SEGU-789888 format. One record per residue (C-alpha): residue in three letters; x, y, z. Coordinates in steps of 0.25 Angstrom, whole numbers, plus 5000, padded with zeros to 4 digits. Last residue first. Layout:
% residues N
ALAXYZ;...
This chain:
% residues 160
UNK542749325235;UNK542949385249;UNK542949525254;UNK543849645258;UNK544949585266;UNK546149675268;UNK547449655261;UNK547449775252;UNK546049725247;UNK545849585250;UNK544749485245;UNK544749355252;UNK544249235243;UNK545149125249;UNK546149145237;UNK546349285241;UNK545849405232;UNK546749525232;UNK546649675230;UNK547849755233;UNK547749915233;UNK549049995231;UNK549750125234;UNK550750225228;UNK551250135217;UNK552250215208;UNK551750235194;UNK552450375193;UNK551050445192;UNK550650375205;UNK550150235207;UNK548950165214;UNK549150015213;UNK547949915214;UNK548449775216;UNK547549655212;UNK547449515217;UNK546649395213;UNK546949395198;UNK546349275192;UNK546649125195;UNK546749165210;UNK545849055215;UNK545149175222;UNK545049265210;UNK544549145201;UNK543449115211;UNK543049265212;UNK542849265197;UNK543549385191;UNK544349505197;UNK543849615189;UNK544449745195;UNK543849875195;UNK544650005199;UNK543550105202;UNK543450245196;UNK543350385202;UNK544550385212;UNK545650385202;UNK546850315198;UNK547250315183;UNK547350175177;UNK548050045177;UNK547149925179;UNK547449775177;UNK548949775178;UNK549549635179;UNK550349605190;UNK549849455192;UNK549049495204;UNK548349605197;UNK548749745195;UNK547849875196;UNK548550005193;UNK547950145198;UNK548550275194;UNK548650415200;UNK548950395215;UNK549850515218;UNK549150555231;UNK548250445236;UNK547050415228;UNK545750405236;UNK544450325234;UNK545050225224;UNK543950125220;UNK544149975219;UNK543149885212;UNK543249735212;UNK542749625203;UNK542449485207;UNK541549375201;UNK540849265208;UNK540349155199;UNK539049145190;UNK539049015183;UNK540148945175;UNK540348835185;UNK541448725186;UNK542748805187;UNK543748715193;UNK544148735207;UNK543548615213;UNK544448535203;UNK545648585210;UNK546848595201;UNK546048715194;UNK546448735180;UNK546648875175;UNK546348975165;UNK545149045172;UNK543749005167;UNK543149125159;UNK542849035146;UNK541748965154;UNK541049095158;UNK540949135172;UNK539649205175;UNK539849325185;UNK539449345199;UNK539749475205;UNK540749525216;UNK541249665216;UNK542249685227;UNK542349835231;UNK543549925235;UNK543650075239;UNK544950145240;UNK545650255248;UNK545150205262;UNK545750075260;UNK547150135260;UNK548050105247;UNK549049995250;UNK550450055251;UNK551550005241;UNK552649925248;UNK554049975245;UNK554649885235;UNK555249995227;UNK556150035238;UNK556649895240;UNK556949885225;UNK557850005226;UNK558549955239;UNK558849815232;UNK559349885219;UNK560349965228;UNK560849835235;UNK561049765222;UNK561749875215;UNK562649885228;UNK562949735227;UNK563349745212;UNK564249865215;UNK564949795226;UNK565149675217;UNK565649755206;UNK566749815215;
């Protein structure tokens, strides 16, 4: 009897988990505007990332102006029920959590482009649009590949 109850509980928990893992839809491109903002910024000696490159060619040897990446995402249209926006980096840390609106931009400071490509800083952000019950209604995925390709929802939008 205990074995049958145990098997039934496992089966029910499996079905419940399957329902929660349903894929969250990507926000359509027509509902948001995305811009890459490149600039040059001076890297100070104390701003070096906390890592040692195994390859001597990858070590930081210059402190001059280096390419620096920021992005700006503006929501043009909110679907029914989308009231909050939450931005999470590749480590699962919440970077932004605020009320969703079409009046202001979501600005993300990525850092020096070489650090983003080498993935020593956040190289991926997921923007979640939530309802009042904190259920995810749609998402936008921003990702920088190691080769410098910049993707928005899996579509190429530029190079670093």
